[in-house]
C-alpha positions as CSV (number, residue, x, y, z in Angstrom):
1,M,0.0,0.0,0.0
2,I,2.8,2.4,0.9
3,E,4.6,1.6,-2.3
4,D,1.5,2.3,-4.4
5,D,1.0,5.7,-2.6
6,L,4.7,6.7,-3.3
7,R,4.3,5.8,-7.0
8,A,1.1,7.9,-7.2
9,A,2.9,10.9,-5.5
10,F,5.8,10.7,-7.9
11,A,3.4,10.5,-10.9
12,R,1.5,13.6,-9.7
13,H,4.7,15.7,-9.3
14,E,6.6,14.4,-12.4
15,P,5.2,17.3,-14.7
16,L,6.8,19.8,-12.2
17,T,10.3,18.4,-12.6
18,P,12.6,20.7,-14.6
19,P,14.1,19.4,-17.9
20,T,17.5,17.7,-17.3
21,G,19.1,18.7,-20.6
22,P,20.2,22.2,-19.6
23,L,21.4,21.1,-16.2
24,R,23.4,18.2,-17.8
25,A,24.9,20.6,-20.4
26,T,26.0,23.0,-17.6
27,I,27.6,20.2,-15.6
28,D,29.4,18.9,-18.7
29,R,30.6,22.4,-19.6
30,L,32.0,23.0,-16.1
31,A,33.7,19.5,-16.0
32,N,35.3,20.0,-19.4
33,G,36.6,23.4,-18.3
34,R,38.2,21.9,-15.2
35,R,39.7,19.1,-17.3
36,R,41.2,21.7,-19.8
37,R,42.6,23.8,-16.9
38,R,44.1,20.7,-15.3
39,R,45.7,19.6,-18.5
40,R,47.2,23.1,-19.0
41,W,48.7,23.1,-15.5
42,Q,50.0,19.6,-15.9
43,T,51.6,20.4,-19.3
44,G,53.1,23.5,-17.9
45,G,54.6,21.6,-15.0
46,T,56.0,18.9,-17.3
47,A,57.5,21.5,-19.6
48,L,59.1,23.4,-16.8
49,A,60.5,20.1,-15.4
50,L,62.4,19.5,-18.6
51,L,63.3,23.2,-18.8
52,G,64.9,22.9,-15.4
53,V,67.0,19.9,-16.6
54,L,68.0,21.8,-19.7
55,G,69.0,24.9,-17.8
56,I,65.8,26.7,-18.7
57,G,64.6,26.5,-15.1
58,V,63.0,24.4,-12.4
59,P,60.9,27.1,-10.6
60,L,59.6,27.2,-7.1
61,F,57.1,29.6,-5.7
62,T,58.2,31.9,-2.9
63,P,55.8,34.1,-0.9
64,E,57.5,37.4,-1.6
65,R,60.7,39.2,-2.5
66,S,61.6,42.6,-1.2
67,G,64.3,45.1,-0.6
68,P,67.4,46.2,-2.6
69,P,70.6,44.2,-2.0
70,P,73.9,45.7,-0.9
71,T,75.6,45.0,-4.2
72,A,72.8,46.5,-6.2
73,D,73.3,49.8,-4.3
74,L,77.0,49.7,-5.0
75,L,76.2,49.4,-8.7
76,G,74.0,52.5,-8.5
77,E,70.6,50.8,-8.9
78,S,67.2,52.1,-8.0
79,S,66.0,51.4,-4.5
80,R,62.5,50.4,-5.6
81,P,61.3,47.1,-4.3
82,V,61.6,43.9,-6.3
83,V,58.5,43.0,-8.3
84,T,56.9,39.8,-7.0
85,G,55.8,36.9,-9.2
86,A,59.0,36.5,-11.4
87,L,61.0,33.3,-11.0
88,N,64.8,33.0,-11.1
89,I,66.6,29.7,-11.5
90,L,70.3,29.3,-11.2
91,L,72.0,26.8,-13.6
92,L,75.6,25.9,-12.9
93,G,77.7,23.9,-15.5
94,I,80.6,22.2,-13.7
95,D,83.9,21.5,-15.4
96,G,84.2,17.9,-14.1
97,D,82.2,14.9,-12.8
98,G,81.5,16.4,-9.3
99,R,83.9,14.0,-7.5
100,E,86.8,16.4,-7.4
101,V,87.3,20.1,-6.8
102,S,85.6,22.0,-9.7
103,R,84.7,25.5,-10.7
104,A,81.6,26.6,-12.4
105,D,82.4,26.9,-16.1
106,S,78.9,28.3,-16.8
107,V,76.7,30.4,-14.5
108,L,73.3,31.0,-16.1
109,L,70.4,32.7,-14.4
110,V,67.1,31.7,-15.9
111,H,64.5,34.4,-15.5
112,I,60.8,33.6,-16.0
113,P,58.8,36.8,-15.9
114,S,55.6,37.1,-14.0
115,D,53.6,37.3,-17.2
116,Q,54.8,33.7,-18.0
117,S,55.7,34.9,-21.5
118,R,59.0,33.2,-22.1
119,P,62.3,32.4,-20.3
120,Y,65.3,34.7,-20.4
121,L,68.8,33.1,-20.3
122,V,71.1,35.5,-18.5
123,S,74.8,34.6,-18.5
124,L,76.8,35.9,-15.6
125,P,80.5,35.8,-16.8
126,R,82.6,33.3,-14.8
127,D,85.5,35.7,-14.7
128,L,83.5,38.5,-13.2
129,G,85.1,39.8,-10.0
130,V,82.5,39.7,-7.2
131,P,82.4,39.6,-3.4
132,I,82.1,36.0,-2.3
133,P,80.6,35.7,1.2
134,G,83.4,34.7,3.6
135,H,86.1,34.7,0.9
136,G,86.7,38.3,-0.2
137,T,86.6,39.3,-3.8
138,D,87.4,36.6,-6.5
139,K,86.1,35.4,-9.8
140,L,82.5,34.3,-9.8
141,N,83.3,30.7,-10.8
142,A,85.5,30.3,-7.6
143,A,82.4,30.5,-5.4
144,F,81.5,26.9,-6.3
145,A,84.9,25.5,-5.3
146,F,85.0,27.5,-2.1
147,G,81.6,26.3,-1.1
148,A,82.0,22.6,-2.2
149,G,85.3,22.3,-0.3
150,F,88.6,20.8,-1.4
151,T,88.3,17.4,0.2
152,Q,85.3,15.3,-0.7
153,P,83.5,18.1,-2.5
154,D,79.8,18.7,-1.8
155,M,78.0,20.0,-4.9
156,S,75.0,21.2,-2.9
157,K,77.3,23.4,-0.7
158,G,79.1,24.7,-3.8
159,Y,75.7,25.6,-5.3
160,E,74.6,27.3,-2.0
161,L,77.6,29.6,-1.9
162,T,77.2,30.4,-5.6
163,R,73.5,31.1,-5.0
164,R,74.3,33.6,-2.2
165,T,77.0,35.3,-4.4
166,V,74.6,35.6,-7.4
167,A,71.8,36.9,-5.2
168,E,74.0,39.6,-3.8
169,L,75.3,40.5,-7.2
170,T,72.0,40.7,-9.0
171,G,69.6,41.6,-6.3
172,V,67.1,39.0,-7.2
173,H,65.8,36.0,-5.1
174,V,67.1,32.7,-6.5
175,D,64.2,30.3,-6.3
176,A,65.8,27.0,-7.2
177,G,68.9,25.7,-9.0
178,V,70.4,23.0,-11.2
179,V,73.9,21.7,-11.2
180,L,74.9,19.7,-14.3
181,T,78.3,18.0,-14.9
182,Y,79.8,17.4,-18.2
183,P,79.0,13.6,-18.1
184,G,75.4,14.6,-17.4
185,L,75.3,17.0,-20.3
186,R,76.6,14.3,-22.6
187,K,73.9,11.8,-21.5
188,L,71.2,14.4,-21.8
189,T,72.3,15.3,-25.4
190,E,72.3,11.6,-26.4
191,A,68.9,11.0,-24.8
192,V,67.3,13.6,-27.1
193,E,69.2,12.3,-30.2
194,G,71.5,15.3,-30.6
195,V,71.0,19.1,-30.3
196,P,70.8,21.6,-33.2
197,V,73.0,24.6,-32.7
198,C,73.6,27.6,-35.0
199,L,77.0,29.2,-34.3
200,P,77.8,32.8,-35.4
201,Q,81.5,31.9,-35.9
202,Q,83.8,28.9,-36.4
203,V,85.1,27.3,-33.2
204,R,88.2,25.1,-33.2
205,S,88.6,22.8,-30.2
206,V,91.9,23.1,-28.4
207,H,91.2,19.7,-26.8
208,T,90.3,17.5,-29.8
209,R,91.2,19.7,-32.8
210,R,87.6,19.3,-33.9
211,I,86.3,22.2,-36.0
212,F,82.7,23.5,-35.4
213,P,81.9,25.5,-38.6
214,A,79.9,28.7,-38.5
215,G,76.2,28.0,-39.2
216,C,73.7,25.3,-38.1
217,Q,74.7,21.8,-37.2
218,R,73.6,18.9,-34.9
219,L,75.8,18.0,-32.0
220,D,76.0,14.6,-30.4
221,G,77.0,14.2,-26.7
222,A,80.8,14.2,-27.2
223,A,80.6,17.2,-29.6
224,S,78.3,19.1,-27.2
225,V,80.8,18.7,-24.3
226,D,83.7,19.6,-26.6
227,L,82.0,22.8,-27.8
228,L,81.0,24.0,-24.4
229,R,84.5,23.7,-23.0
230,Q,86.0,26.0,-25.6
231,R,87.1,29.5,-24.8
232,R,90.7,29.7,-25.8
233,G,91.1,31.1,-29.3
234,L,87.7,32.7,-29.3
235,P,87.6,36.5,-29.9
236,E,86.0,37.2,-26.5
237,G,87.1,34.1,-24.7
238,S,84.8,33.0,-21.9
239,L,82.1,35.5,-23.1
240,D,81.9,33.7,-26.4
241,R,81.7,30.4,-24.5
242,D,78.8,31.8,-22.5
243,R,77.0,32.7,-25.7
244,N,77.5,29.2,-27.1
245,A,76.1,27.8,-23.9
246,R,73.0,29.9,-24.3
247,L,72.6,28.8,-28.0
248,F,73.1,25.2,-27.0
249,A,70.4,25.4,-24.2
250,A,67.9,27.0,-26.7
251,G,68.6,24.2,-29.2
252,L,68.1,21.6,-26.6
253,V,64.7,23.0,-25.7
254,R,63.7,23.1,-29.4
255,Q,64.8,19.5,-29.9
256,A,62.9,18.3,-26.9
257,T,59.9,20.2,-28.1
258,D,60.0,18.7,-31.5
259,Q,60.2,15.2,-29.9
260,G,57.1,15.9,-27.8
261,V,59.0,15.4,-24.5
262,L,57.4,18.5,-23.1
263,T,53.9,17.1,-23.2
264,N,54.7,13.5,-22.4
265,P,55.3,12.8,-18.7
266,V,56.5,9.2,-19.4
267,R,59.2,10.4,-21.8
268,L,60.2,13.2,-19.4
269,S,60.6,10.7,-16.6
270,T,62.7,8.5,-18.7
271,L,64.9,11.5,-19.8
272,L,65.4,12.5,-16.1
273,G,66.4,9.0,-15.3
274,T,69.1,8.9,-18.0
275,V,71.0,11.8,-16.4
276,G,71.2,10.2,-13.0
277,P,73.6,11.5,-10.3
278,E,75.3,13.9,-12.8
279,L,72.2,16.2,-12.3
280,L,71.5,18.0,-9.0
281,V,68.3,19.9,-8.5
282,L,68.0,22.1,-5.5
283,P,66.6,22.6,-3.0
284,D,65.0,19.1,-3.4
285,R,64.0,17.2,-6.5
286,A,60.9,15.7,-5.0
287,A,59.7,19.1,-3.7
288,V,60.4,20.8,-7.0
289,L,58.5,18.2,-9.0
290,D,55.6,18.6,-6.6
291,L,55.5,22.4,-6.8
292,M,56.0,22.5,-10.6
293,R,52.4,21.2,-11.0
294,L,51.3,24.7,-9.8
295,V,53.1,26.5,-12.5
296,P,51.0,27.6,-15.5
297,T,52.1,27.0,-19.1
298,L,54.6,29.3,-20.6
299,R,53.2,31.0,-23.7
300,S,56.5,30.3,-25.4
301,V,59.5,28.0,-24.5
302,E,61.8,29.7,-27.0
303,P,64.2,31.6,-24.7
304,I,65.9,35.0,-25.2
305,G,69.6,34.9,-24.5
306,L,71.3,37.9,-22.7
307,S,74.5,38.5,-20.7
308,L,75.3,40.9,-17.9
309,P,77.2,43.7,-19.6
310,V,80.9,43.7,-18.5
311,T,84.1,45.4,-19.4
312,E,87.8,44.5,-19.3
313,P,89.8,45.7,-16.2
314,A,92.4,48.4,-16.5
315,G,94.9,46.4,-14.4
316,P,95.4,43.6,-11.8
317,P,93.7,41.4,-10.7
318,Y,92.3,41.2,-14.2
319,H,88.8,40.2,-13.2
320,L,86.0,41.3,-15.5
321,I,84.0,44.2,-14.1
322,A,80.4,45.2,-14.5
323,D,80.0,47.8,-17.2
324,P,79.4,51.0,-15.3
325,K,77.1,52.4,-18.0
326,L,75.0,49.4,-18.9
327,A,75.1,47.0,-16.0
328,P,73.1,49.1,-13.5
329,E,70.3,49.5,-16.0
330,F,70.4,45.8,-16.9
331,L,70.3,44.7,-13.3
332,T,67.4,47.1,-12.5
333,A,65.4,45.6,-15.4
334,L,66.1,42.1,-14.1
335,R,65.1,43.0,-10.6
336,E,61.9,44.9,-11.7
337,D,60.9,42.1,-14.2
338,R,61.4,44.3,-17.3
339,L,64.0,42.3,-19.3
340,G,61.8,42.4,-22.3
341,D,61.9,46.2,-22.4
342,W,65.7,46.2,-21.9
343,A,66.2,43.6,-24.7
344,A,64.0,45.8,-27.0
345,R,66.2,48.8,-26.3
346,H,69.4,46.9,-26.8
347,P,68.8,44.4,-29.7
348,E,72.5,44.2,-30.4
349,R,72.9,42.4,-27.0
350,V,70.3,39.7,-27.8
351,D,71.5,36.3,-29.1
352,R,70.9,35.8,-32.8
């Protein structure tokens, strides 16, 4: 009897039930939107994971950045506060396998602006004379050796002292870092089946006598390491090597993009595994991979290569010095997240 009464009640109220079509369409639309957003965030995190390995950044969020640094004041920079939202990742290329005392052959600051437009690769010349905390003034590349120690070197401590040195020099907060040895670079290059690089001038290796012609070419692992070691015989020495390192990093990103690694988590994981202990991600690889899922997709992964403007010293100790005319403006643009404007005003200083 109760069952019959319930059926009769449902039958009486059925005409009052709103149509389900519009409601279902709304639910589907919201669900699809959430899926699209989730895919964009996941793709962005995956892309930046690879970018970190390639030296184009493994970013971490930090709550805020504020206050001008002491070195920035010495260089005559503006005292305006640092803009929040930009990310800065420090890449160190080490001239060894990490098991012996090494200096940082390449010091690259990867700047990802707050508008998530594209990465900027900023070379900090290894021969630049800088204050190294606790060690006086020396070449920038010495900070890694001082920090790592001379018996049983610790790469993480070498990175940390270099990070502090770079932060004081540039006035920006360094969010995370990557240390890559030459063996790691070789493995990485082989894993992506070679890297295309377009060189503006011929490079002759003083180590193997290999000739890298001007123009575009594809480098295997051994050739990549050989090229990035070269500075002797180049017109501007280590500055030319820094430029070649930026060109190589950009080519590596293009190659990985063409192979679909940036959108394939399985291939990305495999690539990370091939590098092994020759890659150190700081502060912590697991934490970085966790936080990268929060990073939105870059509008372009094609980086812009720049270098801190420097000039030759007039005498001993023959360390490069920051260009008194251009360096303050450059560092202010970096701190205030306006590198795009600076590059537009100085196209001659952008990698071609």
